[in-house]
C-alpha positions as CSV (number, residue, x, y, z in Angstrom):
1,M,16.4,-1.5,31.7
2,S,17.9,1.0,29.2
3,N,16.4,1.5,25.8
4,E,19.6,0.0,24.3
5,K,18.7,-3.4,25.7
6,R,15.0,-3.5,24.5
7,P,14.6,-6.9,22.9
8,V,13.7,-7.1,19.2
9,Y,10.6,-9.1,18.2
10,F,9.7,-9.2,14.5
11,N,7.5,-11.9,13.0
12,P,5.1,-10.7,10.1
13,W,3.4,-14.0,10.1
14,D,2.3,-13.7,13.8
15,P,-1.3,-12.4,13.7
16,E,-0.8,-10.6,17.0
17,F,2.3,-8.8,15.7
18,R,0.4,-7.9,12.5
19,A,-2.6,-6.5,14.5
20,N,-0.3,-3.9,16.2
21,P,3.5,-4.0,15.3
22,Y,4.1,-0.4,16.5
23,P,5.1,-1.3,20.1
24,H,7.9,-3.5,18.6
25,Y,9.3,-0.8,16.4
26,G,10.8,1.2,19.3
27,A,13.6,-1.3,19.7
28,L,14.5,-0.9,16.0
29,A,15.0,2.9,16.6
30,D,17.4,2.3,19.4
31,G,20.4,1.3,17.4
32,P,21.8,0.1,14.1
33,P,19.9,-2.4,11.8
34,K,19.5,-5.8,13.4
35,L,20.5,-9.1,11.8
36,I,18.1,-11.9,12.8
37,D,17.2,-15.4,11.7
38,L,13.7,-15.4,10.3
39,F,13.4,-18.5,8.1
40,G,17.0,-17.6,7.1
41,P,19.2,-14.5,7.7
42,V,17.5,-11.1,7.3
43,A,18.3,-7.5,8.2
44,L,15.7,-5.3,9.9
45,V,16.1,-1.7,8.9
46,G,13.9,0.6,10.9
47,R,15.5,3.9,11.7
48,Y,14.6,6.8,9.3
49,A,18.2,7.6,8.2
50,D,18.9,3.9,7.4
51,V,15.6,3.3,5.6
52,T,16.1,6.4,3.4
53,A,19.8,5.4,2.8
54,V,18.6,1.9,1.5
55,L,15.7,3.2,-0.6
56,R,18.0,5.7,-2.3
57,D,20.8,3.1,-3.0
58,H,19.4,0.8,-5.8
59,A,22.8,-0.2,-6.8
60,R,23.7,-2.0,-3.6
61,F,20.2,-2.8,-2.5
62,S,18.2,-4.6,-5.2
63,S,14.5,-4.6,-5.5
64,V,14.5,-7.8,-7.7
65,Q,12.9,-10.7,-5.8
66,R,15.0,-13.7,-5.3
67,M,12.8,-16.8,-6.1
68,R,13.6,-19.6,-3.7
69,S,11.8,-22.2,-5.9
70,P,10.3,-22.5,-9.4
71,E,6.9,-22.7,-7.5
72,M,7.3,-19.2,-6.2
73,R,7.7,-17.9,-9.8
74,D,5.0,-20.2,-11.4
75,E,2.4,-19.5,-8.7
76,G,3.0,-15.9,-8.1
77,A,0.8,-13.0,-9.4
78,F,3.4,-11.9,-11.8
79,R,4.8,-15.3,-13.0
80,G,8.4,-14.0,-12.9
81,A,7.7,-11.0,-15.2
82,A,9.4,-7.7,-14.4
83,T,7.4,-5.1,-12.7
84,M,8.3,-1.6,-11.5
85,L,7.9,-2.8,-8.0
86,F,10.4,-5.7,-8.3
87,S,13.0,-4.5,-10.7
88,D,16.2,-2.4,-10.9
89,P,17.5,0.0,-13.6
90,P,17.6,-0.2,-16.6
91,V,14.4,-2.4,-16.6
92,H,12.8,-0.3,-14.0
93,T,13.6,2.9,-15.9
94,R,12.0,1.5,-19.0
95,L,8.9,0.3,-17.3
96,R,8.3,3.4,-15.3
97,R,8.8,5.7,-18.3
98,V,5.9,3.9,-20.1
99,V,3.6,4.1,-17.2
100,A,4.4,7.6,-16.1
101,R,2.6,9.0,-19.1
102,E,-0.7,7.7,-17.7
103,F,0.0,9.2,-14.2
104,T,0.7,12.8,-14.9
105,P,-0.6,15.4,-12.4
106,R,-3.0,16.7,-15.0
107,R,-4.5,13.2,-15.5
108,I,-4.9,12.7,-11.9
109,R,-6.6,16.2,-11.5
110,D,-9.0,15.3,-14.2
111,L,-10.2,12.3,-12.3
112,E,-11.3,14.4,-9.3
113,P,-14.9,15.1,-10.3
114,R,-15.5,11.4,-11.0
115,I,-13.9,10.3,-7.7
116,R,-16.0,12.8,-5.8
117,E,-19.1,11.6,-7.6
118,I,-18.3,7.9,-6.6
119,A,-17.6,8.8,-3.0
120,N,-20.8,10.7,-2.6
121,G,-22.8,7.9,-4.3
122,L,-21.4,5.5,-1.7
123,L,-22.2,8.0,1.1
124,D,-25.7,8.4,-0.2
125,K,-26.3,4.7,0.5
126,V,-24.7,5.1,4.0
127,E,-27.2,7.9,4.7
128,R,-30.1,5.9,3.6
129,N,-29.1,2.9,5.7
130,G,-28.4,5.1,8.7
131,A,-25.2,3.2,9.6
132,L,-21.5,3.4,8.5
133,E,-19.1,0.5,8.3
134,V,-16.0,2.3,6.9
135,M,-14.3,-0.5,5.2
136,A,-17.3,-2.2,3.5
137,D,-19.1,1.0,2.7
138,V,-16.3,3.3,1.6
139,A,-12.7,2.2,2.0
140,N,-13.1,-1.1,0.1
141,A,-15.5,0.2,-2.5
142,L,-14.0,3.6,-3.7
143,P,-10.5,2.6,-4.7
144,V,-11.5,-0.5,-6.6
145,M,-14.2,1.4,-8.4
146,V,-11.7,4.0,-9.4
147,I,-9.0,1.8,-10.5
148,A,-11.3,-0.6,-12.2
149,E,-12.9,2.4,-14.2
150,M,-9.4,3.4,-15.2
151,L,-8.8,-0.1,-16.4
152,G,-12.1,-0.2,-18.3
153,V,-13.7,-2.8,-16.1
154,P,-17.5,-2.9,-16.1
155,A,-19.2,-1.8,-12.8
156,E,-20.8,-5.2,-12.3
157,Q,-17.5,-6.9,-11.9
158,Y,-16.1,-4.6,-9.1
159,A,-17.0,-7.0,-6.4
160,M,-15.3,-9.9,-8.2
161,F,-12.2,-7.8,-8.6
162,K,-12.1,-6.9,-4.9
163,A,-12.6,-10.5,-3.8
164,W,-9.6,-11.6,-6.1
165,S,-7.5,-8.8,-4.8
166,D,-8.2,-9.6,-1.0
167,R,-7.4,-13.3,-1.5
168,I,-4.2,-12.7,-3.4
169,I,-3.0,-10.1,-0.8
170,S,-3.8,-12.6,1.9
171,G,-1.3,-14.9,0.4
172,G,1.4,-12.8,2.0
173,N,0.5,-14.4,5.3
174,T,1.8,-17.8,4.1
175,I,4.8,-18.9,6.1
176,P,7.9,-19.3,4.0
177,G,8.3,-22.9,2.8
178,M,4.6,-23.7,3.1
179,P,2.4,-24.1,0.0
180,M,0.3,-21.2,-1.1
181,P,-3.5,-21.8,-0.2
182,A,-5.6,-23.1,-3.0
183,E,-7.9,-20.2,-3.0
184,V,-4.9,-17.8,-3.5
185,K,-3.8,-19.8,-6.4
186,Q,-7.3,-19.9,-7.9
187,S,-7.8,-16.1,-7.6
188,T,-4.4,-15.4,-9.1
189,D,-5.2,-17.7,-12.1
190,E,-8.7,-16.1,-12.6
191,L,-7.4,-12.6,-12.3
192,R,-4.5,-13.3,-14.8
193,G,-6.8,-15.0,-17.1
194,Y,-9.4,-12.2,-17.0
195,F,-6.8,-9.5,-17.9
196,A,-5.0,-11.7,-20.4
197,A,-8.4,-11.7,-22.3
198,E,-9.1,-8.0,-21.8
199,I,-5.6,-7.1,-23.2
200,E,-6.4,-9.1,-26.4
201,N,-9.8,-7.5,-26.6
202,R,-8.2,-4.0,-26.3
203,R,-5.8,-4.9,-29.0
204,R,-8.7,-5.6,-31.4
205,N,-11.0,-3.0,-30.0
206,P,-9.0,-0.1,-28.3
207,G,-10.7,2.3,-26.1
208,T,-9.8,5.3,-23.9
209,D,-9.0,3.3,-20.8
210,L,-5.5,2.7,-19.3
211,V,-5.2,-1.0,-20.6
212,S,-5.7,0.3,-24.1
213,A,-3.1,3.0,-23.6
214,L,-0.6,0.5,-22.4
215,V,-1.4,-2.0,-25.2
216,A,-0.8,0.7,-27.7
217,A,2.4,1.6,-26.1
218,H,3.5,-2.0,-26.2
219,D,2.4,-2.6,-29.8
220,D,4.0,0.7,-31.0
221,N,7.6,0.3,-29.6
222,E,7.7,-2.8,-27.6
223,A,8.1,-0.7,-24.5
224,M,6.7,-3.6,-22.5
225,D,6.6,-7.2,-23.6
226,A,3.4,-9.3,-23.3
227,D,4.3,-10.8,-19.9
228,E,5.3,-7.4,-18.5
229,L,2.1,-5.8,-19.7
230,L,-0.1,-8.4,-17.9
231,A,2.1,-8.2,-14.8
232,F,1.6,-4.5,-14.7
233,V,-2.1,-4.5,-15.0
234,V,-2.2,-7.1,-12.2
235,L,0.0,-5.0,-10.1
236,L,-2.0,-1.8,-10.7
237,L,-5.2,-3.6,-9.4
238,L,-3.5,-4.9,-6.4
239,A,-1.4,-1.9,-5.4
240,G,-3.8,0.7,-6.5
241,N,-6.6,-0.8,-4.7
242,E,-5.4,-2.2,-1.4
243,T,-3.1,0.6,-0.4
244,T,-5.7,3.3,-0.8
245,T,-8.3,1.1,1.1
246,N,-5.8,1.1,3.9
247,L,-5.1,4.8,3.7
248,I,-8.7,5.5,4.1
249,G,-9.4,2.9,6.8
250,N,-6.4,3.7,8.9
251,G,-7.2,7.4,8.6
252,M,-10.7,7.0,9.8
253,L,-9.5,4.9,12.8
254,A,-6.9,7.5,13.8
255,L,-9.5,10.3,13.5
256,G,-12.1,8.2,15.4
257,R,-9.6,7.4,18.2
258,N,-8.6,11.0,18.4
259,P,-12.0,12.8,18.3
260,E,-10.4,16.2,19.1
261,Q,-8.5,15.8,15.8
262,M,-11.5,14.8,14.0
263,D,-13.4,17.9,15.4
264,L,-10.4,20.1,14.3
265,L,-10.4,18.7,10.8
266,R,-14.2,19.0,10.5
267,R,-14.0,22.7,11.5
268,N,-11.0,23.4,9.4
269,P,-11.2,21.4,6.1
270,E,-8.3,23.4,4.8
271,L,-6.2,21.1,7.0
272,T,-7.2,18.1,4.9
273,A,-4.0,17.8,2.9
274,R,-1.9,18.0,6.0
275,A,-4.2,15.5,7.8
276,I,-3.7,13.0,4.9
277,E,0.2,13.4,5.3
278,E,-0.1,12.7,9.1
279,I,-2.3,9.7,8.4
280,L,0.4,8.4,6.0
281,R,3.1,9.0,8.6
282,Y,1.2,7.7,11.7
283,D,-0.3,4.5,10.2
284,G,0.6,4.2,6.6
285,P,-0.9,1.8,4.1
286,V,2.3,-0.1,3.6
287,Q,4.3,-1.4,6.6
288,S,7.4,-2.5,4.9
289,T,9.0,-3.1,1.6
290,T,12.0,-5.5,0.9
291,R,15.4,-5.3,-0.6
292,T,18.4,-7.7,-1.1
293,S,22.0,-6.6,-0.6
294,N,23.9,-7.1,-3.9
295,V,27.2,-6.7,-2.0
296,E,28.5,-6.6,1.6
297,V,27.3,-3.3,3.0
298,E,27.9,-1.3,6.1
299,L,24.7,0.4,7.1
300,G,24.3,2.5,10.1
301,G,27.0,0.5,12.0
302,T,25.9,-3.0,10.9
303,L,27.8,-5.1,8.4
304,I,25.2,-6.6,6.1
305,P,26.5,-9.6,4.1
306,A,25.9,-9.9,0.4
307,E,22.7,-11.5,-0.7
308,T,20.8,-10.8,2.6
309,G,17.2,-10.0,2.6
310,C,16.4,-6.7,4.2
311,F,12.9,-5.7,5.7
312,V,12.9,-1.9,5.0
313,I,10.3,-1.0,7.5
314,L,8.6,2.2,6.4
315,A,6.2,2.4,9.3
316,A,9.0,2.1,11.8
317,A,10.9,4.9,10.1
318,N,7.8,7.1,10.2
319,R,7.7,6.6,14.0
320,D,11.5,7.3,14.5
321,P,11.8,10.0,17.3
322,A,15.1,11.0,15.8
323,R,13.1,12.4,12.8
324,F,9.7,13.0,14.2
325,P,9.1,14.6,17.6
326,D,6.6,12.7,19.8
327,P,6.1,10.2,17.0
328,D,3.3,8.2,18.6
329,R,1.1,11.3,18.8
330,F,-1.4,11.8,16.0
331,D,-1.5,15.4,15.2
332,I,-3.0,16.8,11.9
333,T,-1.3,20.2,12.5
334,R,2.1,18.6,12.5
335,E,4.4,20.5,10.3
336,P,4.8,18.8,6.8
337,S,7.4,16.2,7.0
338,D,9.2,13.8,4.7
339,H,7.6,10.6,5.7
340,V,8.4,7.5,3.6
341,A,4.9,6.0,3.5
342,F,5.2,6.0,-0.4
343,G,8.8,5.0,-0.4
344,E,11.8,7.0,-1.6
345,G,14.2,7.2,-4.5
346,I,13.5,5.7,-7.9
347,H,10.7,3.5,-6.5
348,F,8.6,6.3,-5.0
349,C,5.0,5.3,-5.5
350,I,3.8,6.4,-8.9
351,G,0.2,6.4,-7.7
352,A,0.9,8.6,-4.7
353,P,-1.1,11.5,-6.0
354,L,-4.0,9.4,-6.9
355,A,-4.0,7.8,-3.4
356,R,-3.8,11.2,-1.7
357,L,-6.6,12.4,-3.7
358,E,-8.9,9.6,-3.1
359,G,-8.1,9.6,0.6
360,A,-8.8,13.3,0.9
361,I,-12.1,13.0,-0.9
362,A,-13.2,9.9,1.0
363,I,-12.3,11.2,4.5
364,G,-13.3,14.9,3.8
365,E,-16.7,14.0,2.3
366,T,-17.5,11.6,5.1
367,L,-16.8,14.2,7.8
368,R,-18.8,16.8,5.9
369,R,-21.8,14.5,5.4
370,F,-21.8,13.2,9.0
371,P,-21.1,15.9,11.5
372,K,-21.8,13.6,14.6
373,L,-19.6,10.8,13.3
374,R,-17.8,8.9,16.1
375,M,-16.4,5.5,17.0
376,K,-19.2,3.0,17.6
377,D,-17.1,1.3,20.4
378,P,-13.6,2.7,21.0
379,E,-12.6,-0.2,23.1
380,A,-13.7,-3.0,20.7
381,P,-10.9,-5.2,19.4
382,L,-10.0,-4.6,15.8
383,E,-9.4,-7.3,13.2
384,Y,-6.8,-6.9,10.4
385,K,-6.8,-8.6,7.1
386,G,-4.3,-8.7,4.3
387,S,-0.7,-9.3,4.9
388,Y,1.8,-7.7,7.1
389,F,3.1,-5.6,4.2
390,L,-0.4,-4.3,3.2
391,R,-1.9,-4.3,6.8
392,G,-5.5,-3.0,6.7
393,L,-8.7,-3.3,8.8
394,A,-11.3,-5.9,8.1
395,A,-14.0,-3.8,9.5
396,L,-14.5,-0.4,11.3
397,P,-18.1,0.3,12.4
398,M,-18.7,4.0,13.3
399,A,-21.9,5.7,14.6
400,L,-23.5,8.6,12.7
401,E,-25.3,10.0,15.8
């Protein structure tokens, strides 16, 4: 059978597909975008050239979510409010301009000592316990602690935040047309209620945290309305936490499964920045994003009708052999490449520098502290949590000796 005839299988609600979607992406690289029926007509965009074309064309491919029912709006994490993730210009431009002031390179660099302190505190516990479960001990903990500190959340509430975040993200596994699970609704309501109260508290008693800064921007010039402000804080917790967790977990898995690459990185820590880029390309924290065609569009040889939902599969583009030689090989010495793990165009992830920094510190310090680190059982099956979009490991036990 020629590559041109490889069948396409794509079902993000299939647990087996979510556990390892990569074998299915090869068929997407064989030809133009595919139109399939997946609870309605959708386009699958997986080739690097097509993915970047869509991400750079916000005029014809909209990021605004089409709500199929009032329940989707009323039960969602953002309650229909505009966010940077799900908006187009000029709304996106306005929102990003406000937030960008809090994510400058200098502000991110200033966080490095504190991130390193948190990471080493977590690894101190690992050393005392004599065992490492990457997700519970480091990958789940570090990002939520960093983002919670930025938001001014007390340390004793980190675990509650992580539990809310995990349950809300798991709602992405709900099959379209089915009701959202009760625990997802409850967690969404509790998280929103918590931050609504915190926003009011910061308005009365401003501090130096990010929520206070956004409240001040809102009150000074109405850059964000009240609903947008709440939605952004919720988005920041979910996106800023789960994606970096996945970066660390996926990275440690890739290194553990490729011990020669782990040894190379341990001997040459100056390769850390390049290793993070290869981790992002090889098994990035976000599998796919979505767009909707505003008009009929010809893309890479496929005519996509207007108002068609598009899965823009970042992880498939990052394994496209037309762009990345030998794409299924994990190689931390790979020449720097323009992967799309953080997106492209106006929606390029504003938190990318922070995620890179946290990933580099977490992985670098773990390898430095534990020179005999290895996979506990390389053949053991892996369990994935979260949704297809934010696909991450539930657990990753590693041996220290």
